[in-house]
C-alpha positions as CSV (number, residue, x, y, z in Angstrom):
1,X,-23.7,2.1,8.8
2,X,-20.1,0.8,8.5
3,X,-19.7,-3.0,8.4
4,X,-16.8,-5.4,7.9
5,X,-13.2,-5.2,9.1
6,X,-11.1,-2.1,9.0
7,X,-7.4,-1.2,9.3
8,X,-6.7,2.3,10.6
9,X,-3.8,4.4,9.3
10,X,-2.7,7.7,11.0
11,X,0.2,10.0,10.2
12,X,2.0,12.7,12.1
13,X,4.9,14.8,10.8
14,X,7.3,14.7,13.7
15,X,8.5,12.2,16.3
16,X,7.5,14.6,19.0
17,X,3.9,14.5,17.8
18,X,4.1,10.8,17.7
19,X,5.4,10.5,21.3
20,X,3.0,13.0,22.8
21,X,-0.1,11.8,20.9
22,X,-0.6,15.4,19.5
23,X,-2.5,15.0,16.3
24,X,-3.0,11.2,16.8
25,X,-5.8,11.6,19.3
26,X,-7.8,13.8,16.9
27,X,-7.3,11.3,14.1
28,X,-8.3,8.4,16.3
29,X,-11.4,10.3,17.4
30,X,-12.4,10.9,13.8
31,X,-12.1,7.2,13.0
32,X,-14.1,6.4,16.2
33,X,-16.9,8.8,15.2
34,X,-17.0,7.5,11.6
35,X,-17.3,3.9,12.8
36,X,-19.9,4.7,15.5
37,X,-22.6,2.1,15.1
38,X,-22.8,-0.7,12.6
39,X,-21.3,-4.2,12.5
40,X,-17.6,-3.6,12.2
41,X,-14.2,-4.7,13.6
42,X,-11.1,-2.6,13.8
43,X,-8.3,-5.1,13.3
44,X,-5.2,-2.9,13.7
45,X,-3.8,0.6,13.7
46,X,-0.7,1.7,11.9
47,X,1.0,5.0,12.7
48,X,3.5,6.7,10.4
49,X,5.9,9.5,11.5
50,X,6.7,11.1,8.2
51,X,6.3,14.3,6.2
52,X,3.2,14.4,4.0
53,X,5.5,15.3,1.0
54,X,7.3,12.0,1.1
55,X,6.1,8.9,-0.6
56,X,8.2,6.3,1.3
57,X,5.7,5.1,3.9
58,X,6.6,1.7,5.4
59,X,3.7,1.7,7.8
60,X,1.2,2.5,5.1
61,X,2.7,-0.3,3.0
62,X,2.2,-2.7,6.0
63,X,-1.3,-1.4,6.5
64,X,-2.2,-2.0,2.9
65,X,-0.7,-5.4,3.0
66,X,-2.8,-6.2,6.1
67,X,-5.9,-5.0,4.3
68,X,-5.2,-7.2,1.2
69,X,-4.4,-10.2,3.4
70,X,-7.6,-9.9,5.4
71,X,-9.9,-8.3,2.8
72,X,-10.3,-5.3,5.1
73,X,-10.8,-1.6,4.3
74,X,-8.2,1.0,5.1
75,X,-9.7,3.9,7.1
76,X,-8.0,7.3,7.3
77,X,-9.1,10.4,9.3
78,X,-8.3,12.9,6.6
79,X,-7.3,12.8,3.0
80,X,-4.3,15.1,3.7
81,X,-3.0,12.6,6.3
82,X,-2.5,10.1,3.5
83,X,-1.1,11.9,0.5
84,X,-0.6,15.4,-1.0
85,X,0.5,14.5,-4.4
86,X,-1.3,12.9,-7.3
87,X,1.3,10.2,-8.2
88,X,1.2,8.8,-4.7
89,X,-2.6,8.9,-4.6
90,X,-2.8,7.0,-7.9
91,X,-0.4,4.4,-6.5
92,X,-2.7,3.9,-3.5
93,X,-5.7,3.5,-5.9
94,X,-3.7,0.8,-7.7
95,X,-2.9,-1.0,-4.5
96,X,-5.9,-3.2,-4.6
97,X,-7.2,-2.1,-1.2
98,X,-10.4,-0.2,-0.5
99,X,-9.9,3.1,1.4
100,X,-12.3,5.3,3.4
101,X,-11.7,8.9,4.5
102,X,-13.6,10.2,7.5
103,X,-13.6,13.7,6.1
104,X,-15.1,12.5,2.9
105,X,-18.1,10.5,4.2
106,X,-19.8,10.5,0.8
107,X,-16.9,8.8,-0.8
108,X,-17.8,5.1,-0.9
109,X,-15.5,2.1,-0.7
110,X,-15.0,-0.1,-3.7
111,X,-14.7,0.7,-7.4
112,X,-16.9,3.9,-7.2
113,X,-14.7,5.3,-4.5
114,X,-11.5,4.5,-6.4
115,X,-13.0,6.2,-9.5
116,X,-13.8,9.3,-7.5
117,X,-10.3,9.4,-6.1
118,X,-8.9,9.0,-9.6
119,X,-10.9,12.1,-10.6
120,X,-9.5,14.0,-7.7
121,X,-6.0,13.1,-8.7
122,X,-6.7,13.8,-12.4
123,X,-6.5,17.6,-11.9
124,X,-2.9,17.4,-10.6
125,X,-2.1,14.9,-13.3
126,X,-3.4,17.2,-16.0
127,X,-1.1,20.0,-14.7
128,X,1.9,17.6,-14.8
129,X,0.9,16.8,-18.4
130,X,0.7,20.4,-19.4
131,X,4.2,21.0,-17.9
132,X,5.5,18.1,-19.9
133,X,3.9,19.5,-23.0
134,X,5.5,22.9,-22.5
135,X,8.9,21.2,-21.9
136,X,8.7,19.3,-25.1
137,X,7.8,22.4,-27.0
138,X,10.8,24.2,-25.5
139,X,13.1,21.3,-26.5
140,X,11.7,21.4,-30.1
141,X,12.4,25.1,-30.3
142,X,15.9,24.6,-29.0
143,X,16.5,21.9,-31.6
144,X,15.4,24.3,-34.4
145,X,17.9,26.8,-33.1
146,X,20.7,24.2,-33.6
147,X,21.1,23.1,-30.0
148,X,22.3,19.4,-29.9
149,X,20.0,17.3,-27.8
150,X,20.5,13.7,-26.5
151,X,19.8,10.9,-28.8
152,X,16.9,8.4,-28.4
153,X,17.6,5.7,-26.0
154,X,14.7,3.3,-26.6
155,X,14.0,0.1,-24.9
156,X,15.7,-3.0,-26.3
157,X,12.8,-5.0,-27.7
158,X,14.6,-8.1,-28.9
159,X,12.9,-11.5,-28.3
160,X,15.4,-12.5,-25.8
161,X,14.7,-9.4,-23.7
162,X,11.0,-9.9,-24.0
163,X,11.1,-13.5,-22.9
164,X,13.2,-12.6,-19.9
165,X,10.8,-9.8,-19.0
166,X,7.8,-12.2,-19.3
167,X,9.6,-14.6,-17.0
168,X,10.3,-11.8,-14.5
169,X,6.6,-10.8,-14.5
170,X,5.4,-14.3,-13.8
171,X,7.9,-14.5,-10.9
172,X,6.7,-11.2,-9.5
173,X,3.1,-12.3,-9.7
174,X,4.0,-15.5,-7.7
175,X,5.6,-13.4,-5.0
176,X,2.8,-10.8,-4.7
177,X,1.0,-12.8,-2.1
178,X,4.2,-13.4,-0.2
179,X,4.9,-9.7,-0.1
180,X,1.4,-9.0,1.2
181,X,1.7,-11.5,4.0
182,X,5.4,-10.8,5.0
183,X,4.5,-7.7,7.2
184,X,2.1,-9.9,9.1
185,X,4.8,-12.6,9.5
186,X,7.2,-9.9,10.7
187,X,4.6,-8.8,13.2
188,X,4.1,-12.4,14.4
189,X,7.9,-12.7,15.0
190,X,8.0,-9.4,16.9
191,X,5.2,-10.8,19.1
192,X,7.3,-13.9,20.0
193,X,6.4,-16.4,17.3
194,X,9.6,-18.4,16.7
195,X,8.4,-21.3,14.7
196,X,6.4,-21.9,11.5
197,X,3.6,-23.4,13.5
198,X,3.4,-20.4,15.8
199,X,3.4,-18.0,12.8
200,X,0.6,-20.0,11.2
201,X,-1.4,-19.7,14.4
202,X,-0.8,-16.0,14.6
203,X,-2.0,-15.5,11.0
204,X,-5.1,-17.5,11.6
205,X,-5.9,-15.5,14.7
206,X,-5.6,-12.3,12.8
207,X,-8.0,-13.5,10.1
208,X,-5.4,-13.7,7.3
209,X,-6.2,-16.5,4.8
210,X,-3.9,-18.2,2.3
211,X,-4.2,-17.5,-1.4
212,X,-6.8,-20.3,-1.6
213,X,-8.8,-19.0,1.3
214,X,-7.8,-21.7,3.7
215,X,-6.2,-21.8,7.2
216,X,-2.4,-21.5,7.5
217,X,-0.2,-24.5,8.3
218,X,3.5,-24.6,8.9
219,X,4.2,-25.8,5.3
220,X,2.2,-22.9,3.8
221,X,4.2,-20.4,5.9
222,X,7.4,-22.1,4.7
223,X,6.3,-21.6,1.1
224,X,5.6,-17.9,1.7
225,X,9.1,-17.4,3.1
226,X,10.7,-19.2,0.2
227,X,8.8,-17.1,-2.3
228,X,10.0,-14.0,-0.5
229,X,13.5,-14.4,-2.1
230,X,15.0,-15.6,1.1
231,X,14.6,-12.3,2.9
232,X,14.2,-14.1,6.2
233,X,15.5,-17.5,7.2
234,X,12.7,-19.9,7.8
235,X,12.3,-20.8,11.5
236,X,11.9,-24.3,12.8
237,X,8.6,-26.0,12.2
238,X,7.8,-27.0,15.8
């Protein structure tokens, strides 16, 4: 039986479907049936109104961030509600969050499930590789015929560039946690939290922990906001 905490993600293709509930009700029912029984808690639901062909999914990004922040599992009614292209599915696999699909009940959460999803995406990735191979062969044949092709534009690998890149990577790693938590902070603000203390209380109520696994305080919220490149002005502490 399912156990632990879950975040639900649903997607419909049109605003009309989103407003009427058409399609959403079936997805919610599938999630409800899957979670029937067991010791589990559904923390939140995120609904996306977007075509399945597009990879820009702000609600999915927020759902994954919520999953990482609370160590929850993302649950989706059907695989095709989430992604229809291999590149996007692989991005999901690399997100660090576990995902369950109600229409794939034998697909487990955790590393085994991610491995199986990788295999599903591998078929499409193979086809992309074969297309690339055929393209390269066509370019080579064109070069033999005397067609002038673009020159090599390799990456600048000077030590200065490498040191700058290393510093950038370290900075990005320091901001990863902030980026995961920022959607929850935005949600807190939308629910009326206007101070650092109120945001901290909201995060604690939602089960979100700091990077060290402790409760949030006003100062820890301030540090997250400062790590987020100043995207939002820090509210007052009181």
